[in-house]
Every structure is written in structure tokens, then in C-alpha cells.
N, C-alpha and C positions, 0 to 999 in steps of 0.2 A: 197639518202636514207632518210628514216624517222628518226627523232630524236626530242628530247625535247630540247627547247632552252630557256635559261635565257637571255632575251634581255635587262632587267634592274633589278638591285638588288631589292629584296623585297620578299614577301611571295610566296607560291606555286601558288596562284591565278594569278600571273603575268607570269607564264610559258607558252610557246607557243609550240604547236605540229606542226612541219613543215618539210621541205626538207633541207638537208645540203649536201655538197659535201665532201667526205673523200679523202684526197690525198693518193697516193700509200704508202705502208709501207716504212720507212727508212731502211738503210742497216742493222741496228741492231734491227729491229722491225718485228713483225708478225701481220697479219690482222686476226681478229676473227669475224666470223659471230655469233652474240650474240644470245644465246638460252634463257638466262634470266639475269636480272640485279638486284642485291640486292639493297633494299632501306634502307639507314642507316641514323642515326641521324645527322652525320656531313654533309650530303647532304643538310639538311634543313638549316643548318648554312651557308653553302657555298653560296647558292643563295641569302642570305641576306648580304653577305660580312662580316660575323662574324666568319668565320672559320680561323684557323691559316694559311692555304694555300689559298691565295687570287687569285681569277680568275676574269678577266675583261670581262664584257659582250661585245658581245654576246658569250656565251659558252654553251656547253651541260653538265649538271651535271651528277653525277654518277661515283662511284669509283670501284665498284665490279661487275664483269661480269663472266659468263661462256659461253662456246660455242665451235666452231670447227674452226681450223685454215684453212683459204682459200688462204693465200699467205704468203711467208716468204721473208725477206730482204736478200740481197746478202751476208751478213756476218753472218747470222744465221745458225748454224750447228746442234743444238740440237733438232730442231723441224722440222716437215714436214707437208705438206698440209694433212688435215684429222685428225690431232691429236685433241683429246678432252682435253680442258684446262680450267683453271680458272685464273683470274689475278686481281690485283688492279692497277688502273691507277689514275692519279691526277684528271682528268675530262674526260667526253666523254662517260660514260657508258650507259646513257639512250638513246640508239640508236640501229639501226639494225646491225651496224658493228662498230668496233673500231680498231685502231692501238695501239699496246702495245709493250714496250721494252721487248725483249726476256728474260732479266735477271729477270724480275719480274713475268714471266709466270710459272704456275705450271701445269705439266702434270697430268691428272686425271687417276685413275684406270679405267679399262674398264667397270666395273659394277657400277660406281658412276653416279647417276642420275644428269643430267645437271641442272635441276631446283633446286634440293637440293644443288648443288655445288655453286649456286649464293648466297645461304644463309649460306655458310660454311667458306670460306676462311678468311674473316675479323674477324668474331666473335670467331671462334675456334682458329685461329692463335693468336689473341690477348689474349684469355683466357688461353691457355696452357702456353704461355709465362708469363702471370701474375702469375699464380699459381705455376709454376715450377721454372722459373728463378728468379722472383721477390719475390714471397711470400714464396718460399721454403716450400710448404705445405707438411706435413708429415702424414703418416697413423695414424689414431687415433685422429688427431687434429680436432677442430671444425672450420668449415668455415661458415661465415655469408655472404650471398649474397643479396645485395640490388637490387631493380629493377629486381627481380628474374624471372619475366615472360617475360621480353624482350629477344632479341636475344642473347646478351652477358650473360644475367642472366641465361637463360636456359643452355647455353654452360657451365657456371661455375658450375651449379648443376651437370650436367652429368660428366664433367671432374673431379670435386671434389670427386664425389663418386668413380670414376675409380682410383683415387689416394689414396683412402682409408680413406677419411675424413668423419666426421659426418657433414651433411649439414643442415643449418638453412636458409630457404628461406624467404625473406621479400618482400612483395608487397602490393598493395593498394586496393585489393578487394578479396572477397571470391572466385570468379570465377578464378582469376589469381592464387591464392594459390592452388586451386584444380589442375590446370595445373602443378604447381611446384611439387606437391606430385606425380602426374602421371609421371613426369620426374625423380623422384628419391629422392626428398627432404625428409629428416628425420623429420624435424620440420618446422612449418611455423609461420609467424608473419604478421598480418594485421596492418601495421603502420598507416592506416587511422583511426583505432579504439583504438589502445593501444600504450603506450610508447615503442618505440623501445628498449631503453636502459634497461628499467625494464623487458621487455619480454626476452631479451637476458640473463640478469642476472639470471632470474628465470630458464630458460632452461639450463643454465650452472652452476647452484648451486653457483651463485655469482662470478664465475671465469672470465667470459667474453669469447669472441671468440678469437681463436688463429690467424686466418687470416680473414680480412674483405675485401670483393670485392665490390667496390663502383663505379658504373657507373652513379650514380645519382647526388651526390654532394648536394649543397644547405644546408638547415637546418638539414637534417638527419645526415650530417657528424659530427655535434657536439655530437649527441647521440652516434655515433660510438666511439668517443674518450673516452666516459664514459663506453663503453661496450666492451673494448678490454682487453685481458688477459695479464698477465706478459709475456714479450718478444713477444707480439703480433705484427702483421704486417698489416698495413692499406694500401690497394692498391688503388691508385688514377687512376681510369680507364676513367672517363669522368664526364660530368656535365649536364646530361639530364634535371635536374631541372632548369637549367638556371644560378643559382648563383654559383660562385666559392667560396668555403668555406675557412675561415681562420683556420689554424691548431692551436689547443690548445696545445702549446708546453709543458706546465706544466703537462698535462695529459699523454703525451708521456713520459716525464721524470719519473713520478711517477710509470709508468708501465714498464719502460725499453723497451718501444715499438718504432716502426719505421713507418714512413709514406714513401711509395715508389711509385714513378711515373711509370706508365706503358705506354710506347710509342712504340707500336709494329712496326709502320712505320719506325722508326729509327733502331730498333733492326734487322729487316730483311736485312738492308743494312750493318750495322756494324758487325753483327754476323750471317752471312748467313748460316754457317755450323750448328749452333745450331738450327736455324729456320728449316733447312732441317730435322734435327733429330726430331724436334717437329712434323712436318707433317708426317714423316714416322710412328710415334706413332699414330697420329690421324687416318691415313689411315688404320693402323692395327686394331685399335679399331672399325672403321667403317666396315671393312671387317668381323669382328667377330660378328657384329650385336649389339655391346655394346654401340654404339654412333650413333645418327641420328639427323640431323638438323630438327627442327620443323618449317615447312613453314605453317603459319596460313592462308595466303591469297595470291593469285596471281592476278595481275591487268594487263590489256592490257597496252602497252607502252603509248598509248594516255591518259591513266588515271593516269599518274605519279603524277600530282598535287594532286589528291584525295588521293593517297597513302601517300604522304608527309603530307597532312592535317590530315589523320588518325593517322599517327605516332606522330605528334605534339599534338594531342588530347589524346594520350596514349590509342588508341583503338587497337593498334597492339600488339599481343603477338607473341613471337618467331620472325620469320622473315617474311617480306613481300617482294615479288619479282615482277618485271615487265617482261612481256613476249612480245617481239616484234612481 
């Protein structure tokens, strides 16, 4: 089958499009014919050897796929050939087929588009967990979303509004902020042109944001600690800016605030029942037409390197997906 191969650690330009052999699924696995594969920021780190989960070359990157089951292992009872599914896997997603452990596979509603599904599982699963279980976001509170035009950012805008929050979207260009408004943001901040902390204070009449959703990290995190409300919650989602910020403990102390880590990958293993509840809610919102993944661009599988380069250059809004 065709797949993308990382034969040596480095940038996307080192990736190879070639042939690989996929073994039969194990007793607890299913084989999935990939309809689409999500392109995510951790993928760009993994091929460089900088991600928390280390893979040894040669390997196929890609953690998020959707598709149709073509074979099931001997011990798998809850899935059948022909089921439409989405899943997260450690590696292997940038390929025509994958094997996935059945425990991590999610059966999709019949009306859920498979291309949209490749841009759904990771960002929406992460975000509802962040806002619900970690941030305890309440109706009427103010939610500040950084990197708001990216995949997790747009998911945070949509879910934040559905949970009853006032959403302030922060991004780096007028074009991105226009998209954020179209996705439901109440207010926007262009942090390439104005101080994030001053803009948040102005929009909240000096109070600050109740919940801050930060997948960016870097220098902007320090502004967040100055723009958080009393009893505020700062959610550590990721570090797309590259730098891992140091937490200003004194600012958290003075605001009675908390910094909370969001590690959805561990949550789905440790608290599977809660994760299932989260997805039941997400699917209900989707069926009602109140939530919809924004897929900004699709790429042929062979162009995976270009998709990654575009993501690194922050040219991707919403989600980008690969189509085998």
C-alpha cells in the first residue's frame, strides 16, 4: 500500500512517499481503509524526534484517521466489516490503510462525513475535555481562546459558545479573526498589532478572562497570567509557538487562579466513561447542526510534506486533511 515514510528524523522535506506492507490486524485490532487523515501539529514534532512519544525511523507519521473497517481481529466483538469509524493511533495514519486497537476506535454516526471526521476526533475531544472537565467553564463566563483560527482554536470557539460562554478569540491576522467571528466569537483580538493583556482587560472592564484556552504557549502565556480573572483557570493545551512558558506563580496567587494541564490522550485511557459522555454530547450537537469541523484544505496523501510545511508556516486555518 502507499504511505508516507519518515526514514530519518528531520523536517517535512525529508519525508518519502512510497510502498509499505501492512501486517494482518492483531486479535484486538481492526483494519481501516483510510478515507482521510488529519494533519496535526504533533505530527510535525514527531518526525523531528521532538514529540513526547518517540518513534524510531523508518515509520509512517499520522495519528488521526477516519475510514471504513475492512477486517477485524479474532477477539474484537464490537465492530464489524463495513463500520464507519475514526480513531487515534500512535503512528501510521498517513497511509492507505491502518491497523488500530479496537479500544481506541470510535464508531461514527451514519450521517457523519468521513473527511470531516478526520478533523474532528482529536481537536473536539481535546477541547470538550479541556473546557468541561479541566476548565469547568460555566454559562456567562468569559473564555479567551489563543491561536483561535487553528483546529483546536475553532473547536474552542464553537464549544465555548455552546456551553454558554462569552468568547474572545485571539489570533495573528485580520483574515483569521474574520473566520473566528464567522465561527461564533463575540470579540476578537489581533495580538500581532496590540497587547493581548491590555485588549483583554479592555474587553472585560478590567476583570480579565475566567478561562484561558492556550494551545500556543511561548511569550503570549505571560500576557495570559496578567489577563486572568479572580478564580480564573489557565488551560495548558500545547506549545505551537515552540517555547514552553514558565508559569508566573505570583500572578496565579494574587488572582486565586489555577494553571491546569490538558492531556486528552491520558484522559481517554484513565476516564473512558467520561470521554464517551463527551463524544455523545459532541455527536448530538453535530446532529443538531450546531457544531461542524472547519476543513480549510485537503491534500493528496503524496503532498503530506507540503501540508506539514503549511502548518508550520501557520498558513492552515481550522484543519487540513490528507486524502489517500
